Backbone as XML, in Angstrom:
<?xml version="1.0"?>
<chain id="A" units="angstrom">
  <residue number="1" name="MET">
    <atom name="N" x="-50.524" y="123.289" z="16.576"/>
    <atom name="CA" x="-50.521" y="122.891" z="15.189"/>
    <atom name="C" x="-49.781" y="121.418" z="15.059"/>
  </residue>
  <residue number="2" name="ALA">
    <atom name="N" x="-50.512" y="120.598" z="14.398"/>
    <atom name="CA" x="-49.805" y="119.265" z="14.126"/>
    <atom name="C" x="-48.695" y="119.357" z="13.089"/>
  </residue>
  <residue number="3" name="VAL">
    <atom name="N" x="-47.820" y="118.430" z="13.409"/>
    <atom name="CA" x="-46.634" y="118.312" z="12.482"/>
    <atom name="C" x="-46.900" y="117.306" z="11.620"/>
  </residue>
  <residue number="4" name="LEU">
    <atom name="N" x="-46.689" y="117.639" z="10.197"/>
    <atom name="CA" x="-47.002" y="116.428" z="9.210"/>
    <atom name="C" x="-45.706" y="115.522" z="9.057"/>
  </residue>
  <residue number="5" name="SER">
    <atom name="N" x="-45.855" y="114.395" z="8.808"/>
    <atom name="CA" x="-44.735" y="113.485" z="8.500"/>
    <atom name="C" x="-43.742" y="114.063" z="7.476"/>
  </residue>
  <residue number="6" name="ASN">
    <atom name="N" x="-44.288" y="114.488" z="6.421"/>
    <atom name="CA" x="-43.188" y="115.185" z="5.343"/>
    <atom name="C" x="-42.194" y="116.205" z="6.004"/>
  </residue>
  <residue number="7" name="GLN">
    <atom name="N" x="-42.761" y="116.730" z="7.030"/>
    <atom name="CA" x="-42.032" y="117.873" z="7.536"/>
    <atom name="C" x="-40.730" y="117.341" z="8.275"/>
  </residue>
  <residue number="8" name="VAL">
    <atom name="N" x="-40.916" y="116.206" z="8.959"/>
    <atom name="CA" x="-39.822" y="115.724" z="9.927"/>
    <atom name="C" x="-39.464" y="114.299" z="9.556"/>
  </residue>
  <residue number="9" name="GLY">
    <atom name="N" x="-40.128" y="113.582" z="8.546"/>
    <atom name="CA" x="-39.859" y="112.178" z="8.548"/>
    <atom name="C" x="-38.536" y="111.988" z="7.826"/>
  </residue>
  <residue number="10" name="ASN">
    <atom name="N" x="-37.990" y="112.573" z="6.997"/>
    <atom name="CA" x="-36.613" y="112.381" z="6.490"/>
    <atom name="C" x="-35.519" y="112.700" z="7.501"/>
  </residue>
  <residue number="11" name="GLN">
    <atom name="N" x="-35.781" y="113.583" z="8.182"/>
    <atom name="CA" x="-34.835" y="113.899" z="9.439"/>
    <atom name="C" x="-34.731" y="112.858" z="10.426"/>
  </residue>
  <residue number="12" name="LEU">
    <atom name="N" x="-35.920" y="112.261" z="10.605"/>
    <atom name="CA" x="-36.018" y="111.271" z="11.732"/>
    <atom name="C" x="-35.423" y="110.022" z="11.198"/>
  </residue>
  <residue number="13" name="LEU">
    <atom name="N" x="-35.777" y="109.623" z="9.909"/>
    <atom name="CA" x="-35.005" y="108.378" z="9.506"/>
    <atom name="C" x="-33.581" y="108.408" z="9.337"/>
  </residue>
  <residue number="14" name="GLU">
    <atom name="N" x="-32.999" y="109.652" z="8.986"/>
    <atom name="CA" x="-31.706" y="109.852" z="8.877"/>
    <atom name="C" x="-31.125" y="109.817" z="10.385"/>
  </residue>
  <residue number="15" name="ALA">
    <atom name="N" x="-31.710" y="110.230" z="11.286"/>
    <atom name="CA" x="-31.204" y="110.344" z="12.739"/>
    <atom name="C" x="-31.054" y="108.642" z="13.135"/>
  </residue>
  <residue number="16" name="LEU">
    <atom name="N" x="-32.135" y="107.975" z="12.649"/>
    <atom name="CA" x="-32.194" y="106.553" z="13.193"/>
    <atom name="C" x="-31.265" y="105.717" z="12.182"/>
  </residue>
  <residue number="17" name="GLY">
    <atom name="N" x="-30.661" y="106.236" z="11.182"/>
    <atom name="CA" x="-29.828" y="105.480" z="10.391"/>
    <atom name="C" x="-30.625" y="104.523" z="9.476"/>
  </residue>
  <residue number="18" name="ILE">
    <atom name="N" x="-31.842" y="104.955" z="9.224"/>
    <atom name="CA" x="-32.675" y="104.173" z="8.266"/>
    <atom name="C" x="-32.642" y="104.917" z="6.867"/>
  </residue>
  <residue number="19" name="GLU">
    <atom name="N" x="-32.250" y="103.916" z="5.821"/>
    <atom name="CA" x="-32.456" y="104.531" z="4.429"/>
    <atom name="C" x="-33.773" y="104.935" z="4.096"/>
  </residue>
  <residue number="20" name="LEU">
    <atom name="N" x="-33.898" y="105.966" z="3.197"/>
    <atom name="CA" x="-35.312" y="106.546" z="3.051"/>
    <atom name="C" x="-36.086" y="105.716" z="2.003"/>
  </residue>
  <residue number="21" name="GLU">
    <atom name="N" x="-35.399" y="105.268" z="1.072"/>
    <atom name="CA" x="-36.045" y="104.535" z="-0.089"/>
    <atom name="C" x="-36.889" y="103.388" z="0.206"/>
  </residue>
  <residue number="22" name="GLY">
    <atom name="N" x="-38.066" y="103.478" z="-0.097"/>
    <atom name="CA" x="-39.167" y="102.508" z="0.077"/>
    <atom name="C" x="-39.868" y="102.441" z="1.444"/>
  </residue>
  <residue number="23" name="VAL">
    <atom name="N" x="-39.432" y="103.435" z="2.353"/>
    <atom name="CA" x="-40.081" y="103.352" z="3.576"/>
    <atom name="C" x="-41.593" y="103.945" z="3.492"/>
  </residue>
  <residue number="24" name="LEU">
    <atom name="N" x="-42.502" y="103.258" z="4.000"/>
    <atom name="CA" x="-44.026" y="103.506" z="3.869"/>
    <atom name="C" x="-44.372" y="104.251" z="5.217"/>
  </residue>
  <residue number="25" name="GLY">
    <atom name="N" x="-43.685" y="103.808" z="6.262"/>
    <atom name="CA" x="-44.122" y="104.339" z="7.720"/>
    <atom name="C" x="-43.178" y="103.910" z="8.705"/>
  </residue>
  <residue number="26" name="VAL">
    <atom name="N" x="-43.187" y="104.776" z="9.777"/>
    <atom name="CA" x="-42.476" y="104.306" z="11.035"/>
    <atom name="C" x="-43.227" y="104.609" z="12.397"/>
  </residue>
  <residue number="27" name="THR">
    <atom name="N" x="-43.191" y="103.632" z="13.050"/>
    <atom name="CA" x="-43.801" y="103.757" z="14.514"/>
    <atom name="C" x="-42.801" y="103.574" z="15.584"/>
  </residue>
  <residue number="28" name="LEU">
    <atom name="N" x="-42.534" y="104.786" z="16.308"/>
    <atom name="CA" x="-41.599" y="104.777" z="17.726"/>
    <atom name="C" x="-42.537" y="104.206" z="18.629"/>
  </residue>
  <residue number="29" name="VAL">
    <atom name="N" x="-42.064" y="103.200" z="19.527"/>
    <atom name="CA" x="-42.742" y="102.904" z="20.764"/>
    <atom name="C" x="-41.948" y="103.131" z="22.037"/>
  </residue>
  <residue number="30" name="PHE">
    <atom name="N" x="-42.383" y="103.918" z="23.089"/>
    <atom name="CA" x="-41.825" y="104.416" z="24.186"/>
    <atom name="C" x="-42.732" y="103.925" z="25.309"/>
  </residue>
  <residue number="31" name="GLU">
    <atom name="N" x="-42.206" y="102.848" z="26.048"/>
    <atom name="CA" x="-42.898" y="102.216" z="27.230"/>
    <atom name="C" x="-42.024" y="102.267" z="28.408"/>
  </residue>
  <residue number="32" name="VAL">
    <atom name="N" x="-42.544" y="102.584" z="29.634"/>
    <atom name="CA" x="-41.815" y="102.583" z="30.883"/>
    <atom name="C" x="-40.932" y="101.495" z="31.067"/>
  </residue>
  <residue number="33" name="HIS">
    <atom name="N" x="-39.717" y="101.705" z="31.467"/>
    <atom name="CA" x="-38.757" y="100.551" z="31.755"/>
    <atom name="C" x="-38.488" y="99.511" z="30.520"/>
  </residue>
  <residue number="34" name="GLU">
    <atom name="N" x="-38.785" y="99.884" z="29.354"/>
    <atom name="CA" x="-38.575" y="98.924" z="28.121"/>
    <atom name="C" x="-37.697" y="99.645" z="27.099"/>
  </residue>
  <residue number="35" name="PRO">
    <atom name="N" x="-37.052" y="98.910" z="26.242"/>
    <atom name="CA" x="-36.274" y="99.621" z="25.186"/>
    <atom name="C" x="-37.164" y="100.195" z="24.184"/>
  </residue>
  <residue number="36" name="VAL">
    <atom name="N" x="-36.724" y="101.473" z="23.597"/>
    <atom name="CA" x="-37.552" y="102.088" z="22.559"/>
    <atom name="C" x="-37.462" y="101.137" z="21.277"/>
  </residue>
  <residue number="37" name="GLU">
    <atom name="N" x="-38.729" y="100.891" z="20.771"/>
    <atom name="CA" x="-38.763" y="100.083" z="19.601"/>
    <atom name="C" x="-39.068" y="101.077" z="18.292"/>
  </residue>
  <residue number="38" name="ALA">
    <atom name="N" x="-38.441" y="100.815" z="17.216"/>
    <atom name="CA" x="-38.921" y="101.318" z="15.912"/>
    <atom name="C" x="-39.318" y="100.438" z="15.082"/>
  </residue>
  <residue number="39" name="HIS">
    <atom name="N" x="-40.464" y="100.483" z="14.601"/>
    <atom name="CA" x="-41.044" y="99.558" z="13.685"/>
    <atom name="C" x="-41.285" y="100.291" z="12.170"/>
  </residue>
  <residue number="40" name="VAL">
    <atom name="N" x="-40.659" y="99.646" z="11.374"/>
    <atom name="CA" x="-40.579" y="100.310" z="9.910"/>
    <atom name="C" x="-41.337" y="99.405" z="8.894"/>
  </residue>
  <residue number="41" name="ARG">
    <atom name="N" x="-42.042" y="100.097" z="8.186"/>
    <atom name="CA" x="-42.835" y="99.480" z="7.083"/>
    <atom name="C" x="-42.243" y="100.058" z="5.845"/>
  </residue>
  <residue number="42" name="TYR">
    <atom name="N" x="-41.857" y="98.962" z="4.878"/>
    <atom name="CA" x="-41.155" y="99.538" z="3.731"/>
    <atom name="C" x="-41.285" y="98.567" z="2.614"/>
  </residue>
  <residue number="43" name="VAL">
    <atom name="N" x="-41.093" y="98.868" z="1.442"/>
    <atom name="CA" x="-41.173" y="97.973" z="0.208"/>
    <atom name="C" x="-39.792" y="97.702" z="-0.120"/>
  </residue>
  <residue number="44" name="PRO">
    <atom name="N" x="-39.312" y="96.530" z="0.069"/>
    <atom name="CA" x="-37.776" y="96.158" z="-0.502"/>
    <atom name="C" x="-37.606" y="96.262" z="-1.921"/>
  </residue>
  <residue number="45" name="SER">
    <atom name="N" x="-36.447" y="96.502" z="-2.223"/>
    <atom name="CA" x="-36.105" y="96.515" z="-3.556"/>
    <atom name="C" x="-35.950" y="94.966" z="-4.054"/>
  </residue>
  <residue number="46" name="LYS">
    <atom name="N" x="-35.930" y="94.810" z="-5.341"/>
    <atom name="CA" x="-35.734" y="93.534" z="-5.908"/>
    <atom name="C" x="-34.259" y="92.920" z="-5.477"/>
  </residue>
  <residue number="47" name="ALA">
    <atom name="N" x="-33.366" y="93.678" z="-5.241"/>
    <atom name="CA" x="-32.054" y="93.148" z="-4.900"/>
    <atom name="C" x="-32.115" y="92.850" z="-3.455"/>
  </residue>
  <residue number="48" name="ALA">
    <atom name="N" x="-32.900" y="93.506" z="-2.628"/>
    <atom name="CA" x="-32.726" y="93.156" z="-1.205"/>
    <atom name="C" x="-33.741" y="91.817" z="-0.989"/>
  </residue>
  <residue number="49" name="VAL">
    <atom name="N" x="-34.720" y="91.664" z="-1.773"/>
    <atom name="CA" x="-35.503" y="90.492" z="-1.652"/>
    <atom name="C" x="-34.626" y="89.240" z="-2.152"/>
  </residue>
  <residue number="50" name="GLU">
    <atom name="N" x="-33.871" y="89.439" z="-3.340"/>
    <atom name="CA" x="-32.908" y="88.391" z="-3.730"/>
    <atom name="C" x="-32.019" y="88.049" z="-2.821"/>
  </residue>
  <residue number="51" name="GLY">
    <atom name="N" x="-31.298" y="89.014" z="-2.031"/>
    <atom name="CA" x="-30.355" y="88.717" z="-1.072"/>
    <atom name="C" x="-30.955" y="88.002" z="0.059"/>
  </residue>
  <residue number="52" name="ALA">
    <atom name="N" x="-32.230" y="88.443" z="0.463"/>
    <atom name="CA" x="-32.871" y="87.431" z="1.533"/>
    <atom name="C" x="-33.074" y="86.176" z="1.111"/>
  </residue>
  <residue number="53" name="VAL">
    <atom name="N" x="-33.433" y="85.844" z="-0.223"/>
    <atom name="CA" x="-33.683" y="84.496" z="-0.639"/>
    <atom name="C" x="-32.524" y="83.834" z="-0.497"/>
  </residue>
  <residue number="54" name="GLU">
    <atom name="N" x="-31.163" y="84.348" z="-1.052"/>
    <atom name="CA" x="-30.008" y="83.762" z="-0.832"/>
    <atom name="C" x="-29.720" y="83.278" z="0.381"/>
  </residue>
  <residue number="55" name="LEU">
    <atom name="N" x="-29.870" y="84.284" z="1.520"/>
    <atom name="CA" x="-29.636" y="84.056" z="2.848"/>
    <atom name="C" x="-30.415" y="82.813" z="3.336"/>
  </residue>
  <residue number="56" name="LEU">
    <atom name="N" x="-31.537" y="82.903" z="3.185"/>
    <atom name="CA" x="-32.495" y="81.629" z="3.465"/>
    <atom name="C" x="-32.101" y="80.352" z="2.902"/>
  </residue>
  <residue number="57" name="LYS">
    <atom name="N" x="-31.547" y="80.500" z="1.575"/>
    <atom name="CA" x="-31.173" y="79.259" z="1.016"/>
    <atom name="C" x="-29.875" y="78.537" z="1.732"/>
  </residue>
  <residue number="58" name="SER">
    <atom name="N" x="-29.129" y="79.477" z="2.535"/>
    <atom name="CA" x="-28.004" y="78.817" z="3.150"/>
    <atom name="C" x="-28.397" y="78.035" z="4.438"/>
  </residue>
  <residue number="59" name="TYR">
    <atom name="N" x="-29.633" y="78.098" z="4.837"/>
    <atom name="CA" x="-29.912" y="77.383" z="5.964"/>
    <atom name="C" x="-30.601" y="76.081" z="5.685"/>
  </residue>
  <residue number="60" name="GLU">
    <atom name="N" x="-30.438" y="75.120" z="6.528"/>
    <atom name="CA" x="-31.225" y="73.885" z="6.323"/>
    <atom name="C" x="-32.509" y="73.944" z="7.023"/>
  </residue>
  <residue number="61" name="MET">
    <atom name="N" x="-33.557" y="73.359" z="6.519"/>
    <atom name="CA" x="-34.970" y="73.446" z="7.032"/>
    <atom name="C" x="-35.228" y="72.045" z="7.511"/>
  </residue>
  <residue number="62" name="HIS">
    <atom name="N" x="-35.734" y="71.941" z="9.001"/>
    <atom name="CA" x="-35.969" y="70.672" z="9.393"/>
    <atom name="C" x="-37.450" y="70.921" z="10.170"/>
  </residue>
  <residue number="63" name="GLU">
    <atom name="N" x="-38.225" y="69.732" z="9.935"/>
    <atom name="CA" x="-39.466" y="69.748" z="10.332"/>
    <atom name="C" x="-39.317" y="69.933" z="11.984"/>
  </residue>
  <residue number="64" name="LYS">
    <atom name="N" x="-40.228" y="70.621" z="12.685"/>
    <atom name="CA" x="-40.370" y="70.797" z="14.079"/>
    <atom name="C" x="-40.861" y="69.500" z="14.708"/>
  </residue>
  <residue number="65" name="PRO">
    <atom name="N" x="-40.163" y="68.992" z="15.865"/>
    <atom name="CA" x="-40.730" y="67.787" z="16.279"/>
    <atom name="C" x="-42.077" y="68.017" z="17.204"/>
  </residue>
  <residue number="66" name="ASP">
    <atom name="N" x="-42.705" y="67.204" z="17.237"/>
    <atom name="CA" x="-44.024" y="67.105" z="18.027"/>
    <atom name="C" x="-43.807" y="67.195" z="19.535"/>
  </residue>
</chain>
């Protein structure tokens, strides 16, 4: 029988240390001799986006040389 995401999703996210709010989906990738990858799709909060904007403002942008 298939396991539905709502049956184990919250427990999996908690085990990975990922906050539940705004998460749309998670993909775990296991490949031979490679690190395990966790790809998380989520909708960030307004505060998170504003924080990212402030972080980006702290960097100087330069045109990439040819």
